All heavy atoms as TSV, in Angstrom:
chain	resi	resn	atom	element	x	y	z
A	1	MET	N	N	3.866	6.394	12.180
A	1	MET	CA	C	3.914	7.240	11.003
A	1	MET	C	C	2.681	6.940	10.154
A	1	MET	O	O	2.395	5.786	9.859
A	1	MET	CB	C	5.201	6.953	10.222
A	1	MET	CG	C	5.227	7.518	8.852
A	1	MET	SD	S	6.603	6.803	7.938
A	1	MET	CE	C	7.263	8.206	7.189
A	2	LYS	N	N	1.952	7.957	9.789
A	2	LYS	CA	C	0.759	7.796	8.959
A	2	LYS	C	C	1.126	8.105	7.515
A	2	LYS	O	O	1.745	9.134	7.239
A	2	LYS	CB	C	-0.321	8.748	9.441
A	2	LYS	CG	C	-1.651	8.550	8.762
A	2	LYS	CD	C	-2.661	9.565	9.217
A	2	LYS	CE	C	-3.158	9.228	10.587
A	2	LYS	NZ	N	-4.306	10.065	10.992
A	3	VAL	N	N	0.767	7.201	6.594
A	3	VAL	CA	C	1.027	7.432	5.172
A	3	VAL	C	C	-0.272	7.276	4.391
A	3	VAL	O	O	-1.114	6.452	4.720
A	3	VAL	CB	C	2.107	6.487	4.602
A	3	VAL	CG1	C	3.436	6.724	5.249
A	3	VAL	CG2	C	1.724	5.038	4.740
A	4	PHE	N	N	-0.399	8.091	3.374
A	4	PHE	CA	C	-1.560	8.060	2.498
A	4	PHE	C	C	-1.120	7.487	1.158
A	4	PHE	O	O	-0.100	7.900	0.608
A	4	PHE	CB	C	-2.134	9.470	2.332
A	4	PHE	CG	C	-2.561	10.062	3.634
A	4	PHE	CD1	C	-1.705	10.876	4.363
A	4	PHE	CD2	C	-3.815	9.791	4.148
A	4	PHE	CE1	C	-2.090	11.420	5.571
A	4	PHE	CE2	C	-4.216	10.328	5.369
A	4	PHE	CZ	C	-3.350	11.136	6.080
A	5	VAL	N	N	-1.899	6.542	0.640
A	5	VAL	CA	C	-1.488	5.793	-0.546
A	5	VAL	C	C	-2.575	5.856	-1.609
A	5	VAL	O	O	-3.747	5.586	-1.328
A	5	VAL	CB	C	-1.205	4.319	-0.168
A	5	VAL	CG1	C	-0.841	3.509	-1.395
A	5	VAL	CG2	C	-0.115	4.231	0.879
A	6	ALA	N	N	-2.175	6.198	-2.831
A	6	ALA	CA	C	-3.047	6.102	-3.998
A	6	ALA	C	C	-2.656	4.806	-4.710
A	6	ALA	O	O	-1.490	4.602	-5.033
A	6	ALA	CB	C	-2.855	7.294	-4.915
A	7	VAL	N	N	-3.624	3.938	-4.930
A	7	VAL	CA	C	-3.348	2.591	-5.427
A	7	VAL	C	C	-3.820	2.411	-6.856
A	7	VAL	O	O	-4.901	2.862	-7.232
A	7	VAL	CB	C	-4.048	1.542	-4.533
A	7	VAL	CG1	C	-3.824	0.141	-5.058
A	7	VAL	CG2	C	-3.576	1.661	-3.109
A	8	LYS	N	N	-3.003	1.725	-7.645
A	8	LYS	CA	C	-3.397	1.288	-8.977
A	8	LYS	C	C	-3.215	-0.230	-9.001
A	8	LYS	O	O	-2.147	-0.735	-8.672
A	8	LYS	CB	C	-2.537	1.939	-10.051
A	8	LYS	CG	C	-3.005	1.571	-11.437
A	8	LYS	CD	C	-2.525	2.530	-12.462
A	8	LYS	CE	C	-3.119	2.099	-13.787
A	8	LYS	NZ	N	-3.025	3.121	-14.775
A	9	THR	N	N	-4.264	-0.947	-9.344
A	9	THR	CA	C	-4.210	-2.410	-9.347
A	9	THR	C	C	-4.052	-2.943	-10.765
A	9	THR	O	O	-4.243	-2.218	-11.740
A	9	THR	CB	C	-5.492	-3.005	-8.732
A	9	THR	OG1	O	-6.620	-2.544	-9.460
A	9	THR	CG2	C	-5.626	-2.613	-7.274
A	10	ASN	N	N	-3.689	-4.210	-10.838
A	10	ASN	CA	C	-3.597	-4.924	-12.113
A	10	ASN	C	C	-2.579	-4.274	-13.061
A	10	ASN	O	O	-2.830	-4.135	-14.254
A	10	ASN	CB	C	-4.981	-5.011	-12.753
A	10	ASN	CG	C	-5.116	-6.221	-13.651
A	10	ASN	OD1	O	-4.343	-7.169	-13.549
A	10	ASN	ND2	N	-6.083	-6.192	-14.531
A	11	VAL	N	N	-1.411	-3.890	-12.524
A	11	VAL	CA	C	-0.350	-3.309	-13.345
A	11	VAL	C	C	0.647	-4.397	-13.729
A	11	VAL	O	O	0.689	-5.462	-13.129
A	11	VAL	CB	C	0.386	-2.159	-12.608
A	11	VAL	CG1	C	-0.563	-1.036	-12.293
A	11	VAL	CG2	C	1.067	-2.648	-11.352
A	12	LYS	N	N	1.466	-4.139	-14.737
A	12	LYS	CA	C	2.447	-5.137	-15.189
A	12	LYS	C	C	3.640	-5.245	-14.257
A	12	LYS	O	O	4.148	-6.331	-14.020
A	12	LYS	CB	C	2.920	-4.800	-16.597
A	12	LYS	CG	C	1.841	-4.988	-17.630
A	12	LYS	CD	C	2.365	-4.745	-19.019
A	12	LYS	CE	C	1.243	-4.965	-20.021
A	12	LYS	NZ	N	1.706	-4.841	-21.392
A	13	ALA	N	N	4.105	-4.116	-13.735
A	13	ALA	CA	C	5.264	-4.105	-12.835
A	13	ALA	C	C	4.891	-3.370	-11.546
A	13	ALA	O	O	4.413	-2.238	-11.593
A	13	ALA	CB	C	6.445	-3.419	-13.497
A	14	GLU	N	N	5.108	-4.010	-10.405
A	14	GLU	CA	C	4.766	-3.401	-9.128
A	14	GLU	C	C	5.757	-2.301	-8.765
A	14	GLU	O	O	6.933	-2.386	-9.110
A	14	GLU	CB	C	4.732	-4.464	-8.035
A	14	GLU	CG	C	3.622	-5.465	-8.260
A	14	GLU	CD	C	3.518	-6.491	-7.164
A	14	GLU	OE1	O	4.552	-6.881	-6.593
A	14	GLU	OE2	O	2.382	-6.910	-6.890
A	15	TYR	N	N	5.258	-1.274	-8.069
A	15	TYR	CA	C	6.125	-0.156	-7.697
A	15	TYR	C	C	5.585	0.553	-6.464
A	15	TYR	O	O	4.405	0.440	-6.131
A	15	TYR	CB	C	6.246	0.850	-8.843
A	15	TYR	CG	C	4.933	1.480	-9.261
A	15	TYR	CD1	C	4.468	2.644	-8.651
A	15	TYR	CD2	C	4.157	0.912	-10.264
A	15	TYR	CE1	C	3.269	3.220	-9.035
A	15	TYR	CE2	C	2.962	1.485	-10.650
A	15	TYR	CZ	C	2.528	2.639	-10.027
A	15	TYR	OH	O	1.333	3.204	-10.409
A	16	VAL	N	N	6.481	1.256	-5.782
A	16	VAL	CA	C	6.135	2.190	-4.719
A	16	VAL	C	C	6.834	3.491	-5.065
A	16	VAL	O	O	8.045	3.527	-5.219
A	16	VAL	CB	C	6.596	1.700	-3.327
A	16	VAL	CG1	C	6.302	2.759	-2.270
A	16	VAL	CG2	C	5.933	0.381	-2.967
A	17	GLU	N	N	6.062	4.548	-5.221
A	17	GLU	CA	C	6.606	5.852	-5.606
A	17	GLU	C	C	6.290	6.874	-4.514
A	17	GLU	O	O	5.136	7.050	-4.134
A	17	GLU	CB	C	5.967	6.284	-6.925
A	17	GLU	CG	C	6.381	7.634	-7.405
A	17	GLU	CD	C	5.645	8.038	-8.680
A	17	GLU	OE1	O	4.962	7.205	-9.289
A	17	GLU	OE2	O	5.761	9.212	-9.038
A	18	ARG	N	N	7.323	7.521	-3.994
A	18	ARG	CA	C	7.136	8.543	-2.950
A	18	ARG	C	C	6.797	9.873	-3.625
A	18	ARG	O	O	7.529	10.348	-4.489
A	18	ARG	CB	C	8.413	8.697	-2.140
A	18	ARG	CG	C	8.303	9.724	-1.028
A	18	ARG	CD	C	9.633	9.958	-0.338
A	18	ARG	NE	N	10.139	8.776	0.303
A	18	ARG	CZ	C	10.055	8.547	1.621
A	18	ARG	NH1	N	9.487	9.440	2.393
A	18	ARG	NH2	N	10.542	7.444	2.128
A	19	ILE	N	N	5.689	10.477	-3.212
A	19	ILE	CA	C	5.303	11.797	-3.705
A	19	ILE	C	C	5.877	12.858	-2.769
A	19	ILE	O	O	6.497	13.819	-3.211
A	19	ILE	CB	C	3.773	11.919	-3.810
A	19	ILE	CG1	C	3.256	10.893	-4.816
A	19	ILE	CG2	C	3.374	13.327	-4.203
A	19	ILE	CD1	C	1.769	10.746	-4.853
A	20	ASP	N	N	5.637	12.700	-1.488
A	20	ASP	CA	C	6.278	13.512	-0.454
A	20	ASP	C	C	6.404	12.643	0.794
A	20	ASP	O	O	6.254	11.427	0.707
A	20	ASP	CB	C	5.534	14.830	-0.191
A	20	ASP	CG	C	4.107	14.649	0.279
A	20	ASP	OD1	O	3.804	13.628	0.930
A	20	ASP	OD2	O	3.279	15.527	0.006
A	21	ASP	N	N	6.664	13.227	1.948
A	21	ASP	CA	C	6.922	12.433	3.154
A	21	ASP	C	C	5.751	11.551	3.573
A	21	ASP	O	O	5.967	10.490	4.158
A	21	ASP	CB	C	7.308	13.339	4.320
A	21	ASP	CG	C	8.693	13.921	4.149
A	21	ASP	OD1	O	9.474	13.365	3.352
A	21	ASP	OD2	O	8.989	14.932	4.809
A	22	ALA	N	N	4.533	11.951	3.291
A	22	ALA	CA	C	3.374	11.199	3.761
A	22	ALA	C	C	2.499	10.640	2.643
A	22	ALA	O	O	1.541	9.931	2.923
A	22	ALA	CB	C	2.520	12.076	4.668
A	23	HIS	N	N	2.818	10.928	1.376
A	23	HIS	CA	C	1.976	10.482	0.261
A	23	HIS	C	C	2.779	9.614	-0.712
A	23	HIS	O	O	3.896	9.960	-1.074
A	23	HIS	CB	C	1.397	11.702	-0.474
A	23	HIS	CG	C	0.445	12.477	0.375
A	23	HIS	ND1	N	0.877	13.460	1.240
A	23	HIS	CD2	C	-0.897	12.410	0.509
A	23	HIS	CE1	C	-0.170	13.973	1.857
A	23	HIS	NE2	N	-1.255	13.351	1.430
A	24	PHE	N	N	2.131	8.512	-1.126
A	24	PHE	CA	C	2.782	7.542	-2.000
A	24	PHE	C	C	1.815	7.074	-3.072
A	24	PHE	O	O	0.595	7.134	-2.899
A	24	PHE	CB	C	3.232	6.313	-1.190
A	24	PHE	CG	C	4.302	6.614	-0.188
A	24	PHE	CD1	C	3.992	7.135	1.051
A	24	PHE	CD2	C	5.626	6.381	-0.497
A	24	PHE	CE1	C	4.978	7.427	1.967
A	24	PHE	CE2	C	6.623	6.657	0.400
A	24	PHE	CZ	C	6.297	7.187	1.648
A	25	ARG	N	N	2.386	6.590	-4.172
A	25	ARG	CA	C	1.632	5.875	-5.204
A	25	ARG	C	C	2.155	4.449	-5.209
A	25	ARG	O	O	3.370	4.225	-5.202
A	25	ARG	CB	C	1.861	6.478	-6.587
A	25	ARG	CG	C	1.116	7.724	-6.829
A	25	ARG	CD	C	1.157	8.121	-8.311
A	25	ARG	NE	N	0.711	9.480	-8.429
A	25	ARG	CZ	C	1.500	10.507	-8.730
A	25	ARG	NH1	N	2.762	10.316	-8.995
A	25	ARG	NH2	N	1.021	11.719	-8.779
A	26	VAL	N	N	1.234	3.487	-5.234
A	26	VAL	CA	C	1.618	2.078	-5.232
A	26	VAL	C	C	0.874	1.386	-6.355
A	26	VAL	O	O	-0.339	1.551	-6.508
A	26	VAL	CB	C	1.285	1.401	-3.880
A	26	VAL	CG1	C	1.608	-0.074	-3.923
A	26	VAL	CG2	C	2.029	2.078	-2.746
A	27	GLY	N	N	1.595	0.600	-7.145
A	27	GLY	CA	C	0.995	-0.220	-8.184
A	27	GLY	C	C	1.214	-1.677	-7.844
A	27	GLY	O	O	2.322	-2.076	-7.487
A	28	VAL	N	N	0.145	-2.474	-7.927
A	28	VAL	CA	C	0.241	-3.900	-7.611
A	28	VAL	C	C	-0.329	-4.732	-8.749
A	28	VAL	O	O	-1.257	-4.319	-9.442
A	28	VAL	CB	C	-0.491	-4.249	-6.295
A	28	VAL	CG1	C	0.203	-3.636	-5.111
A	28	VAL	CG2	C	-1.936	-3.846	-6.328
A	29	LYS	N	N	0.232	-5.912	-8.932
A	29	LYS	CA	C	-0.263	-6.832	-9.951
A	29	LYS	C	C	-1.581	-7.471	-9.547
A	29	LYS	O	O	-2.356	-7.878	-10.395
A	29	LYS	CB	C	0.771	-7.944	-10.193
A	29	LYS	CG	C	2.024	-7.480	-10.879
A	29	LYS	CD	C	2.960	-8.646	-11.099
A	29	LYS	CE	C	4.249	-8.191	-11.763
A	29	LYS	NZ	N	5.172	-9.311	-11.978
A	30	ALA	N	N	-1.826	-7.567	-8.257
A	30	ALA	CA	C	-3.018	-8.240	-7.742
A	30	ALA	C	C	-4.295	-7.495	-8.139
A	30	ALA	O	O	-4.292	-6.279	-8.301
A	30	ALA	CB	C	-2.942	-8.347	-6.221
A	31	VAL	N	N	-5.356	-8.262	-8.244
A	31	VAL	CA	C	-6.666	-7.687	-8.542
A	31	VAL	C	C	-7.363	-7.362	-7.219
A	31	VAL	O	O	-7.098	-8.003	-6.203
A	31	VAL	CB	C	-7.535	-8.648	-9.381
A	31	VAL	CG1	C	-6.941	-8.832	-10.763
A	31	VAL	CG2	C	-7.690	-9.987	-8.693
A	32	PRO	N	N	-8.244	-6.368	-7.217
A	32	PRO	CA	C	-8.902	-5.985	-5.967
A	32	PRO	C	C	-10.062	-6.910	-5.600
A	32	PRO	O	O	-11.228	-6.511	-5.592
A	32	PRO	CB	C	-9.385	-4.560	-6.249
A	32	PRO	CG	C	-9.592	-4.532	-7.719
A	32	PRO	CD	C	-8.551	-5.443	-8.296
A	33	GLU	N	N	-9.766	-8.159	-5.321
A	33	GLU	CA	C	-10.779	-9.143	-4.936
A	33	GLU	C	C	-10.363	-9.821	-3.639
A	33	GLU	O	O	-9.226	-10.277	-3.513
A	33	GLU	CB	C	-10.928	-10.221	-6.011
A	33	GLU	CG	C	-11.479	-9.718	-7.319
A	33	GLU	CD	C	-11.507	-10.801	-8.388
A	33	GLU	OE1	O	-10.924	-11.878	-8.171
A	33	GLU	OE2	O	-12.099	-10.554	-9.440
A	34	LYS	N	N	-11.270	-9.877	-2.687
A	34	LYS	CA	C	-11.069	-10.589	-1.423
A	34	LYS	C	C	-9.813	-10.150	-0.682
A	34	LYS	O	O	-9.148	-10.951	-0.037
A	34	LYS	CB	C	-11.035	-12.095	-1.661
A	34	LYS	CG	C	-12.306	-12.637	-2.270
A	34	LYS	CD	C	-12.229	-14.119	-2.497
A	34	LYS	CE	C	-13.499	-14.605	-3.184
A	34	LYS	NZ	N	-13.424	-16.020	-3.521
A	35	GLY	N	N	-9.447	-8.870	-0.788
A	35	GLY	CA	C	-8.316	-8.340	-0.042
A	35	GLY	C	C	-6.952	-8.678	-0.603
A	35	GLY	O	O	-5.939	-8.396	0.032
A	36	LYS	N	N	-6.895	-9.274	-1.790
A	36	LYS	CA	C	-5.602	-9.656	-2.372
A	36	LYS	C	C	-4.712	-8.435	-2.627
A	36	LYS	O	O	-3.519	-8.463	-2.344
A	36	LYS	CB	C	-5.804	-10.420	-3.681
A	36	LYS	CG	C	-6.424	-11.773	-3.509
A	36	LYS	CD	C	-6.648	-12.439	-4.854
A	36	LYS	CE	C	-7.407	-13.738	-4.697
A	36	LYS	NZ	N	-7.726	-14.335	-5.982
A	37	ALA	N	N	-5.285	-7.373	-3.164
A	37	ALA	CA	C	-4.499	-6.171	-3.453
A	37	ALA	C	C	-4.029	-5.511	-2.160
A	37	ALA	O	O	-2.878	-5.087	-2.062
A	37	ALA	CB	C	-5.315	-5.191	-4.295
A	38	ASN	N	N	-4.887	-5.447	-1.149
A	38	ASN	CA	C	-4.495	-4.842	0.125
A	38	ASN	C	C	-3.353	-5.613	0.769
A	38	ASN	O	O	-2.419	-5.015	1.308
A	38	ASN	CB	C	-5.684	-4.768	1.084
A	38	ASN	CG	C	-6.688	-3.715	0.685
A	38	ASN	OD1	O	-6.364	-2.793	-0.043
A	38	ASN	ND2	N	-7.906	-3.860	1.155
A	39	THR	N	N	-3.403	-6.925	0.711
A	39	THR	CA	C	-2.326	-7.751	1.267
A	39	THR	C	C	-1.017	-7.469	0.547
A	39	THR	O	O	0.040	-7.340	1.180
A	39	THR	CB	C	-2.692	-9.237	1.143
A	39	THR	OG1	O	-3.925	-9.465	1.828
A	39	THR	CG2	C	-1.611	-10.113	1.729
A	40	ARG	N	N	-1.062	-7.350	-0.752
A	40	ARG	CA	C	0.155	-7.078	-1.531
A	40	ARG	C	C	0.686	-5.670	-1.244
A	40	ARG	O	O	1.901	-5.470	-1.169
A	40	ARG	CB	C	-0.141	-7.264	-3.029
A	40	ARG	CG	C	1.074	-7.242	-3.881
A	40	ARG	CD	C	1.975	-8.426	-3.566
A	40	ARG	NE	N	3.251	-8.240	-4.240
A	40	ARG	CZ	C	4.424	-8.457	-3.669
A	40	ARG	NH1	N	4.490	-8.935	-2.466
A	40	ARG	NH2	N	5.524	-8.239	-4.330
A	41	ILE	N	N	-0.202	-4.700	-1.076
A	41	ILE	CA	C	0.212	-3.333	-0.749
A	41	ILE	C	C	0.943	-3.318	0.588
A	41	ILE	O	O	1.985	-2.677	0.729
A	41	ILE	CB	C	-1.004	-2.384	-0.720
A	41	ILE	CG1	C	-1.603	-2.247	-2.113
A	41	ILE	CG2	C	-0.610	-1.013	-0.184
A	41	ILE	CD1	C	-2.993	-1.652	-2.128
A	42	VAL	N	N	0.420	-4.044	1.570
A	42	VAL	CA	C	1.064	-4.118	2.882
A	42	VAL	C	C	2.478	-4.668	2.737
A	42	VAL	O	O	3.430	-4.139	3.306
A	42	VAL	CB	C	0.230	-4.978	3.855
A	42	VAL	CG1	C	1.033	-5.341	5.091
A	42	VAL	CG2	C	-1.046	-4.246	4.249
A	43	ARG	N	N	2.644	-5.719	1.949
A	43	ARG	CA	C	3.980	-6.310	1.761
A	43	ARG	C	C	4.933	-5.350	1.046
A	43	ARG	O	O	6.104	-5.247	1.411
A	43	ARG	CB	C	3.880	-7.620	1.002
A	43	ARG	CG	C	3.244	-8.715	1.809
A	43	ARG	CD	C	3.190	-10.005	1.015
A	43	ARG	NE	N	2.442	-11.015	1.718
A	43	ARG	CZ	C	3.003	-11.933	2.499
A	43	ARG	NH1	N	4.292	-11.968	2.655
A	43	ARG	NH2	N	2.243	-12.831	3.111
A	44	LEU	N	N	4.453	-4.649	0.031
A	44	LEU	CA	C	5.303	-3.691	-0.683
A	44	LEU	C	C	5.715	-2.530	0.215
A	44	LEU	O	O	6.881	-2.110	0.198
A	44	LEU	CB	C	4.581	-3.161	-1.923
A	44	LEU	CG	C	4.462	-4.115	-3.100
A	44	LEU	CD1	C	3.561	-3.520	-4.177
A	44	LEU	CD2	C	5.807	-4.436	-3.670
A	45	LEU	N	N	4.783	-2.016	1.010
A	45	LEU	CA	C	5.120	-0.929	1.931
A	45	LEU	C	C	6.099	-1.402	3.002
A	45	LEU	O	O	7.012	-0.675	3.379
A	45	LEU	CB	C	3.865	-0.352	2.567
A	45	LEU	CG	C	2.970	0.485	1.658
A	45	LEU	CD1	C	1.686	0.873	2.382
A	45	LEU	CD2	C	3.693	1.720	1.169
A	46	ALA	N	N	5.921	-2.622	3.487
A	46	ALA	CA	C	6.837	-3.173	4.488
A	46	ALA	C	C	8.247	-3.278	3.918
A	46	ALA	O	O	9.222	-2.918	4.586
A	46	ALA	CB	C	6.339	-4.533	4.965
A	47	ASP	N	N	8.372	-3.733	2.685
A	47	ASP	CA	C	9.686	-3.812	2.034
A	47	ASP	C	C	10.275	-2.422	1.829
A	47	ASP	O	O	11.459	-2.212	2.046
A	47	ASP	CB	C	9.591	-4.532	0.687
A	47	ASP	CG	C	9.358	-6.024	0.829
A	47	ASP	OD1	O	9.580	-6.561	1.939
A	47	ASP	OD2	O	8.959	-6.641	-0.172
A	48	PHE	N	N	9.448	-1.475	1.414
A	48	PHE	CA	C	9.906	-0.106	1.154
A	48	PHE	C	C	10.453	0.548	2.425
A	48	PHE	O	O	11.479	1.218	2.396
A	48	PHE	CB	C	8.766	0.730	0.562
A	48	PHE	CG	C	9.170	2.107	0.146
A	48	PHE	CD1	C	9.767	2.318	-1.086
A	48	PHE	CD2	C	8.960	3.191	0.976
A	48	PHE	CE1	C	10.141	3.591	-1.476
A	48	PHE	CE2	C	9.330	4.466	0.602
A	48	PHE	CZ	C	9.924	4.664	-0.633
A	49	PHE	N	N	9.734	0.362	3.545
A	49	PHE	CA	C	10.143	0.973	4.805
A	49	PHE	C	C	11.053	0.074	5.637
A	49	PHE	O	O	11.452	0.450	6.734
A	49	PHE	CB	C	8.913	1.365	5.627
A	49	PHE	CG	C	8.191	2.560	5.079
A	49	PHE	CD1	C	6.987	2.411	4.403
A	49	PHE	CD2	C	8.707	3.832	5.215
A	49	PHE	CE1	C	6.317	3.502	3.895
A	49	PHE	CE2	C	8.048	4.934	4.712
A	49	PHE	CZ	C	6.856	4.769	4.051
A	50	ASN	N	N	11.339	-1.117	5.131
A	50	ASN	CA	C	12.226	-2.065	5.802
A	50	ASN	C	C	11.718	-2.421	7.203
A	50	ASN	O	O	12.456	-2.367	8.182
A	50	ASN	CB	C	13.658	-1.513	5.859
A	50	ASN	CG	C	14.657	-2.617	6.105
A	50	ASN	OD1	O	14.411	-3.775	5.797
A	50	ASN	ND2	N	15.787	-2.259	6.681
A	51	VAL	N	N	10.430	-2.778	7.262
A	51	VAL	CA	C	9.810	-3.225	8.511
A	51	VAL	C	C	9.053	-4.524	8.239
A	51	VAL	O	O	8.859	-4.912	7.089
A	51	VAL	CB	C	8.839	-2.168	9.093
A	51	VAL	CG1	C	9.570	-0.895	9.470
A	51	VAL	CG2	C	7.695	-1.874	8.150
A	52	SER	N	N	8.617	-5.165	9.301
A	52	SER	CA	C	7.813	-6.371	9.182
A	52	SER	C	C	6.419	-6.015	8.658
A	52	SER	O	O	5.880	-4.958	9.007
A	52	SER	CB	C	7.683	-7.036	10.548
A	52	SER	OG	O	6.678	-8.004	10.538
A	53	PRO	N	N	5.805	-6.891	7.842
A	53	PRO	CA	C	4.438	-6.617	7.382
A	53	PRO	C	C	3.438	-6.459	8.529
A	53	PRO	O	O	2.432	-5.775	8.376
A	53	PRO	CB	C	4.099	-7.840	6.528
A	53	PRO	CG	C	5.408	-8.333	6.046
A	53	PRO	CD	C	6.375	-8.061	7.165
A	54	ALA	N	N	3.725	-7.051	9.676
A	54	ALA	CA	C	2.837	-6.910	10.837
A	54	ALA	C	C	2.823	-5.485	11.368
A	54	ALA	O	O	1.891	-5.093	12.077
A	54	ALA	CB	C	3.270	-7.865	11.934
A	55	ARG	N	N	3.820	-4.690	11.018
A	55	ARG	CA	C	3.906	-3.307	11.491
A	55	ARG	C	C	3.244	-2.320	10.530
A	55	ARG	O	O	3.257	-1.117	10.773
A	55	ARG	CB	C	5.358	-2.931	11.716
A	55	ARG	CG	C	5.978	-3.827	12.804
A	55	ARG	CD	C	7.318	-3.400	13.175
A	55	ARG	NE	N	7.203	-2.111	13.868
A	55	ARG	CZ	C	8.232	-1.476	14.389
A	55	ARG	NH1	N	9.435	-1.993	14.287
A	55	ARG	NH2	N	8.064	-0.326	14.993
A	56	VAL	N	N	2.689	-2.811	9.430
A	56	VAL	CA	C	1.966	-1.970	8.462
A	56	VAL	C	C	0.472	-2.273	8.627
A	56	VAL	O	O	0.029	-3.381	8.364
A	56	VAL	CB	C	2.420	-2.256	7.016
A	56	VAL	CG1	C	1.649	-1.397	6.034
A	56	VAL	CG2	C	3.912	-2.051	6.875
A	57	VAL	N	N	-0.280	-1.281	9.099
A	57	VAL	CA	C	-1.685	-1.490	9.438
A	57	VAL	C	C	-2.559	-0.577	8.582
A	57	VAL	O	O	-2.366	0.637	8.556
A	57	VAL	CB	C	-1.927	-1.189	10.931
A	57	VAL	CG1	C	-3.385	-1.396	11.295
A	57	VAL	CG2	C	-1.016	-2.045	11.799
A	58	LEU	N	N	-3.531	-1.183	7.891
A	58	LEU	CA	C	-4.500	-0.429	7.101
A	58	LEU	C	C	-5.490	0.231	8.052
A	58	LEU	O	O	-6.153	-0.438	8.826
A	58	LEU	CB	C	-5.228	-1.354	6.126
A	58	LEU	CG	C	-6.325	-0.742	5.267
A	58	LEU	CD1	C	-5.758	0.326	4.354
A	58	LEU	CD2	C	-7.028	-1.808	4.463
A	59	ARG	N	N	-5.570	1.561	8.015
A	59	ARG	CA	C	-6.460	2.306	8.912
A	59	ARG	C	C	-7.770	2.702	8.234
A	59	ARG	O	O	-8.814	2.703	8.873
A	59	ARG	CB	C	-5.768	3.555	9.442
A	59	ARG	CG	C	-4.701	3.253	10.417
A	59	ARG	CD	C	-5.309	2.639	11.647
A	59	ARG	NE	N	-4.268	2.218	12.565
A	59	ARG	CZ	C	-4.440	1.344	13.516
A	59	ARG	NH1	N	-5.600	0.781	13.692
A	59	ARG	NH2	N	-3.455	1.010	14.297
A	60	SER	N	N	-7.727	3.068	6.957
A	60	SER	CA	C	-8.960	3.433	6.259
A	60	SER	C	C	-8.780	3.215	4.766
A	60	SER	O	O	-7.668	3.157	4.264
A	60	SER	CB	C	-9.341	4.894	6.540
A	60	SER	OG	O	-8.380	5.766	6.001
A	61	GLY	N	N	-9.898	3.059	4.067
A	61	GLY	CA	C	-9.862	2.900	2.620
A	61	GLY	C	C	-9.759	1.458	2.167
A	61	GLY	O	O	-9.190	1.200	1.116
A	62	GLY	N	N	-10.317	0.542	2.924
A	62	GLY	CA	C	-10.222	-0.876	2.590
A	62	GLY	C	C	-10.735	-1.231	1.206
A	62	GLY	O	O	-10.207	-2.128	0.563
A	63	VAL	N	N	-11.752	-0.529	0.732
A	63	VAL	CA	C	-12.306	-0.810	-0.591
A	63	VAL	C	C	-12.166	0.389	-1.527
A	63	VAL	O	O	-12.830	0.455	-2.550
A	63	VAL	CB	C	-13.786	-1.260	-0.501
A	63	VAL	CG1	C	-13.902	-2.583	0.206
A	63	VAL	CG2	C	-14.630	-0.205	0.178
A	64	SER	N	N	-11.290	1.318	-1.166
A	64	SER	CA	C	-11.091	2.528	-1.949
A	64	SER	C	C	-9.711	2.526	-2.595
A	64	SER	O	O	-8.831	1.780	-2.189
A	64	SER	CB	C	-11.224	3.744	-1.021
A	64	SER	OG	O	-10.900	4.928	-1.697
A	65	ARG	N	N	-9.514	3.375	-3.586
A	65	ARG	CA	C	-8.183	3.525	-4.195
A	65	ARG	C	C	-7.281	4.417	-3.353
A	65	ARG	O	O	-6.073	4.388	-3.511
A	65	ARG	CB	C	-8.311	4.098	-5.600
A	65	ARG	CG	C	-8.919	3.118	-6.544
A	65	ARG	CD	C	-8.980	3.675	-7.931
A	65	ARG	NE	N	-9.679	2.728	-8.790
A	65	ARG	CZ	C	-9.520	2.657	-10.062
A	65	ARG	NH1	N	-8.716	3.487	-10.681
A	65	ARG	NH2	N	-10.180	1.780	-10.766
A	66	MET	N	N	-7.874	5.230	-2.496
A	66	MET	CA	C	-7.122	6.074	-1.569
A	66	MET	C	C	-7.152	5.405	-0.206
A	66	MET	O	O	-8.220	5.173	0.354
A	66	MET	CB	C	-7.738	7.467	-1.495
A	66	MET	CG	C	-7.696	8.226	-2.812
A	66	MET	SD	S	-6.035	8.465	-3.460
A	66	MET	CE	C	-5.355	9.523	-2.222
A	67	LYS	N	N	-5.967	5.087	0.332
A	67	LYS	CA	C	-5.877	4.349	1.583
A	67	LYS	C	C	-4.986	5.086	2.570
A	67	LYS	O	O	-4.118	5.858	2.176
A	67	LYS	CB	C	-5.312	2.951	1.337
A	67	LYS	CG	C	-6.171	2.143	0.377
A	67	LYS	CD	C	-5.585	0.779	0.115
A	67	LYS	CE	C	-6.341	0.018	-0.926
A	67	LYS	NZ	N	-7.730	-0.276	-0.602
A	68	CYS	N	N	-5.191	4.795	3.831
A	68	CYS	CA	C	-4.358	5.352	4.887
A	68	CYS	C	C	-3.785	4.185	5.685
A	68	CYS	O	O	-4.522	3.283	6.104
A	68	CYS	CB	C	-5.177	6.258	5.785
A	68	CYS	SG	S	-4.221	6.951	7.145
A	69	PHE	N	N	-2.458	4.190	5.870
A	69	PHE	CA	C	-1.762	3.147	6.613
A	69	PHE	C	C	-0.998	3.761	7.765
A	69	PHE	O	O	-0.518	4.888	7.659
A	69	PHE	CB	C	-0.762	2.411	5.717
A	69	PHE	CG	C	-1.382	1.511	4.706
A	69	PHE	CD1	C	-1.696	1.989	3.441
A	69	PHE	CD2	C	-1.622	0.185	4.979
A	69	PHE	CE1	C	-2.258	1.160	2.490
A	69	PHE	CE2	C	-2.177	-0.657	4.034
A	69	PHE	CZ	C	-2.500	-0.169	2.785
A	70	ASN	N	N	-0.860	3.015	8.849
A	70	ASN	CA	C	0.061	3.356	9.920
A	70	ASN	C	C	1.258	2.437	9.796
A	70	ASN	O	O	1.111	1.223	9.698
A	70	ASN	CB	C	-0.576	3.169	11.293
A	70	ASN	CG	C	-1.360	4.374	11.735
A	70	ASN	OD1	O	-1.376	5.396	11.071
A	70	ASN	ND2	N	-2.027	4.242	12.859
A	71	ILE	N	N	2.447	3.025	9.802
A	71	ILE	CA	C	3.693	2.265	9.800
A	71	ILE	C	C	4.291	2.419	11.194
A	71	ILE	O	O	4.634	3.525	11.603
A	71	ILE	CB	C	4.693	2.789	8.747
A	71	ILE	CG1	C	4.045	2.995	7.389
A	71	ILE	CG2	C	5.919	1.893	8.674
A	71	ILE	CD1	C	3.667	1.764	6.654
A	72	GLU	N	N	4.369	1.341	11.935
A	72	GLU	CA	C	4.867	1.407	13.319
A	72	GLU	C	C	6.336	1.121	13.392
A	72	GLU	O	O	6.900	0.455	12.600
A	72	GLU	CB	C	4.090	0.418	14.181
A	72	GLU	CG	C	2.614	0.721	14.177
A	72	GLU	CD	C	1.803	-0.362	14.867
A	72	GLU	OE1	O	2.371	-1.383	15.306
A	72	GLU	OE2	O	0.582	-0.185	14.970
């Protein structure tokens, strides 16, 4: 399953918001340094979809606010 994520970093409360079947908004407390925010996004998406974090793979947008993930 391919999902597209719009990310907001450095927020007070973390969240995952579904826009439609393939688009989400994610807010993370982590700052976008050295992959910290991407790691946290993977964990939040894994919890949201009830899968292991190893099954959430970042496909594009590593340094962008718009990201694409594969959920296996």
